[in-house]
N, C-alpha and C positions, 0 to 999 in steps of 0.2 A: 490886396497890400496885404503882406505878413503881419501878424500882432510883433511886439518885441517879446522880449524872451524876460520872463519874471524872474528876478532873481531869487535864488534860492533861501529861504528864512533861515537865519544867523542862529540855529539852535542846535545843540551838542550836547549828547547823552556822557556821562559819566558812569561807570560799570565799576565794580569794585566785587573779584573771587576771592570768597570766605573759604578757602583751602584748608583741607585735612581730609591726608587718607588714610586709608579705612586701619593701613597698620602703623601712625602714627603715636596710639594712643599710651605707650610706655614712655615717647618721649616727653609727651602734655604732663603725663605723671612726673617726669624728672623736671620739669618749672619750664619746658619750652614755649612758648607762647604763639598761639596759632591764630589769636584773636588780636583787633584792635581797637579798642575802645575811646583812645583817642580819635582815629581819625572818624570814628561814629557822631562823636560829640560835635568833631571844628564841622562836617556836615552841615550838623542841628543848627550850629551856632550863623555859621555862614548864608544857612538857607538854600541848600542845594538839593533838589529833589534829586535822586539817585537810585539806580538797580542794583541790589545787589546778589550776584550768581553764589549760592550757598551750597555746600554740601551736608547730605544729610550727618557723615560722621560729627563735622564742625556742627551742626545743630546739636547732635549728641553731648559733645564736649560742653560746648556754652547756652544751654539751652536758655539761662535769664534773656542772654543777650542777644540769641536769635529770638527771642518774643518781645524787645525789645522793638530792634529793626522790626523785626515780623506785622506789629503794631501800629507802629508809628507812619502815618499818612505820606510823610515825604519822603519815602523807602517804598519802595518794591521789591521782591525777592523773586528770584528765577530757580531753576532747578540745576544746581552743576554737580549733578549723580549723589550717589550713597560716597562710595569708596575715591573720586578720584584718581580711579584707574584707568588708564587707555583707553579708546574704543576703536583704537586700532594699532599695528604695531609697529617699534621703533618711533614713539612718541616722548622726545625728552626725556627716555628710562624710566618712565612709570611703567607700574605691572600691569599686564593687560587683562584686561573683563572677558570671558569668556562669551562668543556670540548668542551661544544659549541664553545666558543668563542678564545681557544689557538692561532688556526691558526691565526686569525682576529689580535694578541695582537704580533705574531711573524712579522707579516705586516705590522702593525702598526708603529713596531721599525726600518722597510725597509724605511718607507714612513719617519722617523722624520729626519733619516740620510739624505736622499736625499734633504730635505729641508734645514737642516744646511753646505751642500754642503760638504759631505762625500763620497770619491771617491773610496779608497784603501782599497774596504770593498771583504769578500772573505767569501764561501757557507758554514761558520761552525755557529752553536750554542751550547751555552752553558745557560741549563738549570738553573734559577734562585737556589741557593743552590747543584748545581746539581743532584737536585732531579728530576726521573722522571718513568716511568713505560714502558712498550708496549702501553699502550693507547695513554699516551703524545708524545711517537716514529710517532705514528699513526698521530696522529693530527697533527703536525707539520710536515708531509714528504710533503705534496703538498706543501708547501714554497720552497723544493728543498735546505734545509739546511742537514749537518750532525752535528752529536751530541758530539760535543769535552767534553771529562774529562778531568783528571788529575792524577797524579802517587807522586805526590809533593805537600804536603799541607806547608805551609808556614808557617801558624799561625800566620799571620799578622793582621788579623783580632782583632781589641781590644786591641791591643799588645802596651805595650809601652817599650816595652826591646828590641832596633833594634839586640843587639848579639845573645838575642837568636833568634829570627829570623832568623836570616845568619845561624848562628848554626845549627837550625833543616832543614833549604834547605842545605845547606852542606853535610850534615849526610846524607838527602835521593836522590841524585843527581846520579841516572846512566848514563851511554850512553842512551842516547832516549827518556829523561825524559822530561816530560812536567809540569812544575813547575804555581800553581796556587795562585796571590797577588793580591792585591785590590788597587786602582787607587781612593780614597775617602779617604779625610782628618780627617774629623771627624772621620770615623769609621778606620782607620788604620794608626793612625798619624804618624807611624816608620817607614813605609814604603823604604821613599826614602832612609834613613839613611842605612837600610839595604841593599839596592839595592848596595850601594856604597862599600858594605861592601864586598858582593856576588860575583859579577861582577867580581872583579881583581882575587880573589877564585880560583874561575871556569876557566879562563883564565891562569893561575898558574899552573892549573891542567891537561891543554891542551887542555876543551870543547870550542869551538865554539857555539856563539849562534845563531840559526834560529827563524824564526817565525813558527805559526803553520803550513802555507801551505808545506813550504821545510819540515819539520819534517812529515809529513804526505807523503809528496811522498818519503820518504827515502832514 
């Protein structure tokens, strides 16, 4: 007699891309903010384990924040490349990393994390824009990283309505979901407010928040 199917555990991983491209230094110097300390403090206040996919350029621009995130056991840090340039053509208008430089770009991010004092790193890699092909996967494989995508798009990038972002996430989450959001004030200004709505709503539904590493362990 077949055994009844076991329901999937109600866990969800919130992930946050700390994006800054290699050529955005002048914009940061003019005051554009690619960080979001309020979001990080909200996650701490809400006690939400999270995974931050960080670019090396972001860690260089905000070393104190990178260290704060990367030494807090509530968080883990994944590699999001150094440059946040695309690893395939036609990826949201991003500049493209030459195939021969892809591995070096990933390793350069790792070294930037080390210089900033980021300690809680995990061997996961998120391609900029999520864009990749088999050749890109082969190129980064020697770095010992596993590519991580998502199944729930928050829609927080360039959004101005936190309620709409929250609704999109809440509509998409299923047991075992992995949500992609952003940790950049200039490009995702309502993420903190959306998270403050998402977290209690999912907890009310019985969900537990986990880091990507726990989700991957099953």
